[in-house]
GUNUTI-460837 format. One line per 5 residues: number of its first residue (from 1); for each residue z, x, y of N, C-alpha, C, CB. Coordinates in steps of 0.02 Angstrom, whole numbers, plus 50000, padded with zeros to 5 digits. Glycine has a CB too. Example, Ala and Ser with C-alpha at 12.3 -4.5 7.8 and 13.67 -1.06 7.14 Angstrom:
BEGIN
1	50390/50660/49716/50390/50615/49775/50390/50660/49835/50452/50565/49776 | 50354/50642/49888/50357/50684/49947/50394/50645/50002/50286/50704/49970;
***
This chain:
BEGIN
1	50002/50042/49937/50000/50003/50000/49998/50044/50063/50059/49958/50005 | 49955/50034/50105/49953/50077/50165/50003/50049/50221/49877/50079/50192 | 50027/50105/50256/50079/50080/50302/50044/50072/50371/50143/50131/50306 | 50075/50022/50411/50055/50001/50474/50083/50052/50528/50077/49928/50486 | 50027/50070/50570/50041/50124/50618/50101/50098/50667/49971/50144/50662;
6	50148/50146/50675/50205/50119/50724/50178/50122/50799/50277/50168/50717 | 50195/50089/50840/50170/50084/50906/50217/50121/50959/50161/50010/50924 | 50193/50172/50997/50227/50216/51046/50238/50171/51101/50186/50281/51067 | 50296/50158/51134/50312/50128/51183/50322/50164/51254/50360/50099/51163 | 50365/50217/51238/50376/50257/51304/50419/50329/51289/50422/50205/51361;
11	50411/50373/51336/50450/50432/51334/50484/50442/51396/50412/50490/51318 | 50549/50458/51404/50578/50479/51467/50597/50554/51464/50640/50436/51484 | 50578/50579/51512/50607/50662/51518/50660/50661/51575/50540/50725/51543 | 50712/50695/51553/50768/50699/51582/50809/50769/51569/50802/50641/51562 | 50858/50776/51615/50894/50844/51609/50950/50834/51548/50934/50866/51686;
16	50969/50768/51541/51026/50759/51483/51029/50693/51474/51100/50784/51500 | 51046/50678/51408/51055/50602/51373/51128/50615/51353/50998/50578/51299 | 51163/50563/51377/51234/50550/51346/51253/50478/51319/51286/50565/51400 | 51287/50477/51266/51304/50416/51251/51378/50401/51278/51294/50408/51178 | 51383/50347/51310/51448/50326/51347/51483/50280/51309/51437/50295/51414;
21	51540/50259/51336/51584/50208/51298/51546/50144/51288/51652/50193/51337 | 51549/50113/51235/51519/50052/51211/51441/50068/51188/51523/49995/51271 | 51427/50131/51171/51365/50152/51142/51301/50149/51191/51353/50109/51081 | 51327/50140/51264/51265/50143/51310/51247/50213/51316/51276/50111/51383 | 51178/50217/51335/51149/50290/51340/51133/50288/51423/51070/50306/51285;
26	51163/50360/51447/51142/50375/51515/51093/50429/51512/51200/50394/51561 | 51046/50426/51554/50991/50477/51565/51002/50514/51629/50920/50443/51568 | 51021/50577/51623/51037/50609/51685/50979/50652/51701/51102/50648/51681 | 50955/50645/51772/50911/50680/51804/50842/50666/51771/50931/50751/51805 | 50818/50607/51780/50752/50585/51753/50694/50604/51798/50751/50509/51745;
31	50646/50643/51760/50580/50669/51790/50532/50617/51794/50549/50724/51750 | 50483/50623/51841/50420/50587/51836/50374/50626/51805/50395/50565/51898 | 50307/50625/51814/50260/50652/51783/50241/50726/51812/50207/50605/51783 | 50290/50752/51861/50282/50804/51891/50348/50843/51889/50257/50789/51952 | 50361/50900/51861/50428/50926/51868/50422/50996/51910/50463/50938/51793;
36	50456/50995/51967/50454/51042/52013/50500/51096/51997/50465/51015/52074 | 50486/51158/52005/50523/51215/51991/50523/51268/52059/50489/51249/51922 | 50567/51305/52066/50565/51352/52120/50535/51423/52104/50634/51360/52144 | 50529/51435/52040/50505/51498/52016/50484/51498/51949/50552/51549/52024 | 50442/51542/51930/50407/51554/51871/50419/51624/51844/50336/51542/51882;
41	50446/51639/51792/50473/51604/51740/50537/51562/51761/50489/51653/51687 | 50534/51503/51728/50597/51458/51740/50633/51443/51681/50581/51391/51771 | 50697/51440/51674/50729/51419/51621/50770/51361/51630/50762/51465/51597 | 50753/51306/51588/50787/51239/51593/50849/51253/51548/50739/51173/51566 | 50913/51237/51568/50959/51246/51517/50957/51192/51459/51024/51249/51548;
46	50919/51134/51485/50913/51087/51431/50859/51045/51460/50980/51047/51411 | 50808/51026/51419/50758/50975/51431/50757/50928/51380/50693/51000/51440 | 50759/50862/51396/50770/50813/51348/50720/50758/51348/50834/50786/51358 | 50700/50731/51295/50646/50673/51292/50687/50614/51247/50565/50702/51249 | 50676/50556/51282/50700/50506/51239/50643/50466/51232/50761/50468/51264;
51	50626/50449/51164/50554/50418/51137/50569/50355/51101/50512/50471/51082 | 50530/50313/51123/50536/50238/51088/50474/50215/51053/50552/50181/51143 | 50482/50192/50996/50431/50159/50956/50451/50098/50932/50410/50198/50900 | 50408/50062/50916/50419/49998/50883/50375/49986/50817/50404/49943/50933 | 50406/49942/50775/50358/49932/50701/50362/49993/50665/50273/49918/50711;
56	50417/50026/50657/50431/50091/50617/50460/50067/50555/50481/50144/50654 | 50433/50095/50497/50455/50068/50426/50499/50135/50393/50379/50045/50373 | 50534/50114/50346/50575/50163/50306/50525/50214/50282/50615/50128/50243 | 50538/50280/50284/50490/50335/50264/50451/50364/50314/50446/50314/50218 | 50442/50329/50373/50406/50357/50425/50442/50419/50456/50395/50304/50476;
61	50405/50478/50466/50438/50532/50484/50398/50547/50543/50444/50584/50431 | 50433/50584/50596/50398/50604/50661/50414/50682/50666/50427/50559/50731 | 50353/50715/50685/50362/50782/50709/50356/50786/50777/50319/50827/50681 | 50393/50825/50815/50393/50828/50890/50383/50901/50905/50462/50799/50924 | 50332/50914/50947/50328/50986/50980/50310/50978/51050/50274/51034/50945;
66	50331/51027/51078/50314/51043/51153/50269/51096/51158/50374/51063/51195 | 50208/51078/51194/50153/51127/51198/50144/51148/51281/50079/51091/51163 | 50126/51209/51282/50115/51238/51355/50045/51232/51374/50135/51315/51362 | 50025/51256/51438/49962/51245/51452/49911/51290/51415/49957/51250/51518 | 49938/51334/51391/49895/51393/51338/49884/51366/51277/49934/51465/51320;
71	49914/51305/51257/49911/51271/51195/49957/51306/51145/49838/51268/51169 | 50008/51340/51171/50059/51374/51122/50122/51327/51117/50082/51450/51149 | 50160/51337/51060/50217/51281/51053/50275/51321/51087/50238/51256/50968 | 50311/51281/51125/50374/51310/51155/50425/51275/51110/50385/51295/51239 | 50479/51320/51093/50539/51284/51048/50513/51271/50975/50564/51205/51082;
76	50555/51256/50932/50551/51234/50862/50518/51155/50866/50632/51236/50824 | 50489/51149/50809/50471/51072/50792/50523/51038/50772/50423/51060/50739 | 50533/50979/50804/50590/50940/50784/50566/50881/50741/50629/50917/50846 | 50608/50877/50686/50572/50816/50638/50627/50753/50639/50558/50845/50546 | 50612/50700/50650/50652/50637/50649/50623/50586/50602/50656/50607/50718;
81	50664/50558/50549/50640/50517/50506/50682/50451/50505/50636/50550/50443 | 50640/50395/50496/50682/50334/50488/50718/50331/50423/50640/50272/50494 | 50779/50319/50419/50826/50316/50355/50784/50273/50307/50905/50280/50369 | 50788/50307/50239/50754/50271/50191/50791/50199/50169/50747/50320/50131 | 50850/50198/50185/50889/50131/50169/50872/50073/50223/50974/50145/50170;
86	50838/50089/50281/50825/50043/50317/50744/50020/50300/50841/50066/50387 | 50736/49948/50304/50671/49930/50287/50627/49927/50339/50669/49873/50256 | 50648/49912/50394/50599/49907/50459/50637/49908/50517/50554/49843/50463 | 50608/49937/50565/50644/49930/50634/50608/49909/50681/50670/49986/50660 | 50620/49857/50722/50581/49833/50775/50584/49879/50823/50599/49771/50799;
91	50638/49914/50841/50637/49970/50891/50675/50024/50862/50666/49951/50959 | 50640/50087/50876/50659/50149/50840/50662/50198/50899/50606/50173/50779 | 50718/50220/50922/50733/50281/50975/50749/50340/50943/50793/50268/51023 | 50715/50397/50969/50731/50462/50952/50740/50510/51008/50683/50485/50911 | 50775/50562/50991/50787/50607/51051/50758/50676/51034/50866/50613/51069;
96	50728/50716/51076/50716/50782/51066/50737/50826/51124/50648/50791/51051 | 50782/50871/51109/50819/50909/51155/50795/50987/51145/50898/50898/51142 | 50761/51013/51204/50744/51081/51192/50794/51121/51241/50663/51096/51205 | 50836/51168/51205/50886/51209/51242/50904/51276/51224/50941/51178/51242 | 50894/51322/51266/50870/51333/51322/50793/51325/51319/50892/51395/51343;
101	50757/51309/51371/50685/51298/51367/50656/51344/51426/50665/51216/51376 | 50623/51401/51406/50589/51454/51449/50524/51433/51468/50584/51521/51415 | 50506/51418/51530/50443/51401/51551/50410/51461/51583/50445/51344/51597 | 50354/51487/51558/50323/51544/51590/50259/51534/51629/50311/51592/51542 | 50245/51470/51628/50179/51456/51671/50180/51381/51693/50107/51471/51625;
106	50148/51372/51756/50152/51299/51774/50083/51276/51744/50161/51283/51860 | 50079/51206/51755/50022/51170/51736/50039/51113/51684/49972/51219/51708 | 49997/51085/51659/50001/51025/51615/50028/51045/51549/49933/50991/51607 | 50089/51015/51527/50126/51026/51470/50120/50960/51416/50202/51041/51495 | 50128/50971/51365/50126/50900/51316/50181/50902/51265/50051/50892/51270;
111	50210/50844/51262/50258/50821/51208/50201/50792/51161/50322/50762/51233 | 50202/50822/51092/50155/50791/51050/50194/50764/50991/50100/50841/51029 | 50187/50710/50968/50226/50670/50919/50169/50644/50867/50269/50606/50958 | 50186/50668/50806/50142/50637/50748/50177/50615/50692/50091/50684/50722 | 50151/50557/50678/50202/50520/50632/50161/50523/50563/50221/50435/50659;
116	50199/50545/50506/50183/50552/50446/50131/50604/50434/50166/50494/50424 | 50128/50665/50475/50077/50711/50473/50005/50685/50472/50089/50750/50418 | 49995/50632/50515/49931/50602/50519/49902/50598/50584/49933/50539/50494 | 49859/50650/50593/49830/50655/50666/49804/50590/50690/49771/50706/50670 | 49789/50539/50665/49760/50476/50688/49828/50442/50714/49717/50432/50625;
121	49889/50462/50703/49939/50441/50719/49978/50477/50773/49966/50433/50669 | 49940/50513/50808/49965/50573/50860/49969/50534/50922/49910/50645/50871 | 50021/50554/50965/50039/50526/51024/50053/50583/51068/50095/50479/51016 | 50023/50589/51126/50037/50650/51178/50059/50617/51239/49970/50697/51195 | 50111/50653/51265/50144/50633/51326/50138/50690/51373/50217/50613/51314;
126	50096/50692/51424/50085/50735/51470/50124/50739/51536/50026/50726/51481 | 50142/50801/51555/50182/50805/51616/50170/50876/51640/50261/50788/51603 | 50166/50879/51712/50149/50937/51744/50222/50981/51768/50101/50915/51807 | 50210/51052/51755/50268/51084/51788/50231/51121/51847/50311/51136/51737 | 50258/51117/51911/50230/51149/51969/50282/51192/52012/50198/51096/52012;
131	50255/51238/52033/50288/51281/52069/50296/51261/52147/50255/51341/52060 | 50347/51257/52179/50353/51244/52248/50401/51296/52281/50376/51172/52259 | 50394/51292/52348/50438/51333/52385/50512/51305/52381/50412/51336/52458 | 50562/51352/52390/50632/51329/52385/50642/51278/52443/50684/51392/52390 | 50674/51231/52421/50700/51172/52470/50754/51206/52515/50737/51103/52425;
136	50740/51196/52583/50794/51222/52631/50850/51170/52647/50761/51244/52701;
***
């Protein structure tokens, strides 16, 4: 039986993700499509990605990689799997945390998410790292 493709909903890029009292999530320092830095190379103590999919089934496994403008991988590949005891999830949230993250060039970076090693089920989230003058 073939599996149904899970549907990507969104990714949030931020400095930190914290679980608060009552299992609420707080996203600290949310970025838009451009992340501004004052120097290159630049080291993020932590760069976090909150990723949401829907229609995820037991056995689905996601590999998450961060790719720089030269198409080189930054950090390790992160693997997140839907627990086998779960039959299906309407919503499936996962987190990828790169710490520390050394950025050596500005330009378009990509978060690449592949489900079940199937390139047809690949999702890319692009964001730019831009060098700016120091804020006065």
